[in-house]
C-alpha positions in Angstrom: 15.7 160.2 95.7 14.7 161.6 92.3 12.4 164.2 94.0 15.5 165.2 95.9 17.6 165.8 92.9 14.7 167.8 91.5 14.4 170.0 94.5 18.1 170.6 94.6 18.8 171.1 90.8 15.3 171.8 89.3 14.0 170.5 86.0 15.2 169.1 83.8 18.8 169.0 85.1 17.9 167.3 88.3 16.1 164.5 86.5 19.2 164.3 84.0 21.6 164.2 86.9 19.7 161.3 88.8 19.3 159.2 85.9 22.8 159.6 84.8 24.0 158.6 88.5 21.4 155.8 88.4 22.7 154.4 85.2 26.4 154.4 86.4 25.7 151.5 88.6 25.2 149.4 85.4 28.6 150.6 84.2 30.1 149.5 87.4 28.4 146.1 87.4 29.4 145.3 83.8 33.1 146.4 84.7 33.1 144.1 87.6 31.7 141.2 85.6 34.4 141.8 82.9 37.1 141.9 85.6 36.1 138.8 87.4 35.3 136.9 84.6 38.3 138.1 82.5 40.4 137.4 85.5 39.3 133.9 85.7 40.0 133.2 82.0 43.3 135.1 82.1 44.5 132.6 84.9 44.0 129.6 82.5 45.6 131.5 79.7 48.5 132.4 81.9 49.0 129.0 83.0 49.3 128.1 79.4 51.6 130.8 78.5 54.2 129.7 81.2 53.6 126.0 80.8 56.6 123.6 80.0 54.4 122.3 77.1 55.3 124.1 73.8 51.7 123.3 72.5 50.2 124.9 75.6 52.2 128.0 75.2 51.3 128.4 71.5 47.6 128.0 72.3 47.9 130.5 75.0 49.7 132.9 72.6 47.2 132.4 69.9 44.4 133.2 72.5 46.2 136.4 73.5 47.1 137.7 70.0 43.5 137.1 68.6 41.7 139.1 71.2 44.3 141.7 71.5 44.3 142.2 67.7 40.3 142.3 67.4 39.1 145.8 68.6 36.6 145.8 71.5 34.0 147.6 69.4 34.4 144.7 66.9 33.7 142.2 69.6 30.7 144.0 70.8 29.2 144.1 67.0 30.1 140.4 66.6 28.6 139.1 69.8 25.8 141.7 70.1 24.6 142.2 66.7 26.3 139.5 64.4 25.6 136.4 66.6 21.6 137.1 66.8 21.6 137.6 63.0 23.5 134.5 62.5 21.8 132.1 64.9 18.4 133.7 64.9 18.6 133.7 68.6 17.8 136.9 70.9 21.1 137.7 72.6 20.7 139.9 75.7 22.8 142.8 75.8 24.0 142.0 79.2 25.4 138.6 77.9 26.8 139.9 74.9 28.6 142.9 76.6 29.9 140.7 79.4 31.3 138.2 77.0 32.9 140.7 74.7 34.5 142.4 77.7 35.5 139.3 79.3 37.5 138.2 76.2 39.1 141.6 75.9 39.9 141.8 79.6 41.3 138.2 79.8 43.7 138.8 76.7 45.4 141.8 78.2 45.4 140.5 81.9 46.9 137.2 80.8 49.9 139.1 79.2 50.3 141.2 82.4 50.3 138.4 84.5 52.7 136.3 82.2 55.1 139.2 82.1 55.0 139.3 85.9 55.7 135.7 86.3 58.7 135.8 83.7 60.1 138.8 85.6 61.1 136.4 88.5 64.7 135.4 88.0 65.1 131.9 86.3 67.2 130.8 89.3 63.9 130.7 91.4 62.5 128.0 89.0 65.7 126.1 89.0 66.1 126.2 92.9 62.7 125.0 93.4 63.1 122.1 90.9 66.4 121.2 92.5 64.2 120.5 95.6 62.2 118.1 93.7 59.0 120.3 93.3 56.9 120.1 90.0 55.6 122.9 87.9 52.4 123.5 89.6 53.8 123.6 93.1 56.9 125.8 92.1 54.4 128.2 90.4 52.0 128.2 93.4 54.5 128.2 96.2 57.3 130.1 94.8 56.6 132.2 91.8 53.3 133.4 92.1 53.7 135.0 95.7 56.6 137.1 94.1 54.9 137.8 90.8 51.7 139.2 92.5 53.8 142.3 93.8 54.6 143.1 90.2 51.4 142.4 88.6 49.3 144.4 91.3 49.8 147.8 90.0 49.2 147.3 86.2 46.2 145.0 86.9 44.5 147.8 89.1 45.5 150.2 86.4 43.9 148.1 83.6 40.6 148.3 85.5 40.4 151.9 84.4 40.6 150.6 80.7 37.8 148.2 81.5 35.6 151.1 82.9 36.2 153.2 79.9 35.7 150.1 77.5 32.1 149.6 79.0 31.1 152.9 77.3 31.2 151.1 73.9 28.5 148.7 75.0 25.7 151.3 74.2 26.1 150.3 70.5 24.2 146.9 71.1 21.6 148.4 73.5 23.3 148.0 76.8 21.5 150.3 79.3 24.4 152.3 80.9 25.7 155.7 81.6 26.6 156.3 78.1 23.4 155.2 76.7 21.3 157.5 79.1 23.7 160.3 78.3 23.4 160.2 74.6 19.7 159.8 74.8 19.6 163.1 76.8 22.0 164.7 74.7 19.8 164.1 71.5 16.6 165.0 73.1 14.9 168.4 72.2 14.9 169.5 75.8 16.4 173.0 76.8 19.1 172.3 79.3 20.2 168.9 77.9 22.4 170.1 75.2 25.4 167.9 74.3 27.8 170.7 75.8 26.0 170.2 79.0 25.5 166.3 79.1 28.8 165.3 77.8 31.0 167.2 80.2 28.8 165.9 83.0 29.3 162.2 81.8 33.0 162.8 81.5 33.0 164.0 85.1 31.4 160.8 86.2 33.8 158.6 84.3 36.8 160.7 85.8 35.3 160.1 89.3 35.2 156.3 88.6 38.6 156.1 87.0 40.8 158.7 88.8 41.0 156.8 92.3 41.9 153.7 90.5 44.7 155.5 88.8 46.0 157.0 91.9 45.9 153.7 93.6 47.9 152.0 90.6 50.5 155.0 91.1 50.7 154.4 94.6 51.4 150.5 94.3 54.0 151.3 91.6 55.8 153.7 94.0 55.7 151.1 96.8 57.1 148.5 94.3 59.7 150.8 93.3 60.7 151.5 96.9 60.8 147.9 97.9 63.1 147.1 94.9 65.3 150.2 96.0 65.6 148.6 99.5 66.4 145.1 98.1 69.1 146.5 95.8 70.6 148.5 98.7 70.7 145.5 100.8 72.3 143.3 98.0 75.0 146.0 97.6 
């Protein structure tokens, strides 16, 4: 594959393009790990945020506020550079980047999902409770199926922020698109100047993020259309 790029674009541009595209897979892997791991943590935090227990709600809110208030760059520094210095252990960049992005993602997704759940009219909770259902069955059978429609578009849209957030992981030695791009941009090789490399990297990030943005916008339009029809029927 590398030879094909060299034959098509020549040297060094063919080598640069191949390495950037090859490194993009690690950006995608890290984004998927952050999304899946953050989603699982966010489920727990969301349950705490909407729980009948005051202490559970406070714990969930404290988690959300903490990791929304700490910049992602600082989380990467603390887990990728601070923790190894403090504990004397060698922390793999994959582990540090995954943990930092998972914490970052979970705090924001938990807020998105809590908002979606709280957007369901209170009467839905009261009606289900009147039928004798407890908190968890009400949430699972009545509330969540409706809240998913409201949460889907912002969740897909936030995936764009995760992909862009992975670009900061280079500071702890994570091998991804940004790392390879900066390395080539700083190399004393003709044809790999920053004004060549950085627009090319921006184009790759755009190719990753723009389809997700379009899909999120499509979901928002569908939701707005559904709301409009529901309102018309009610009227």
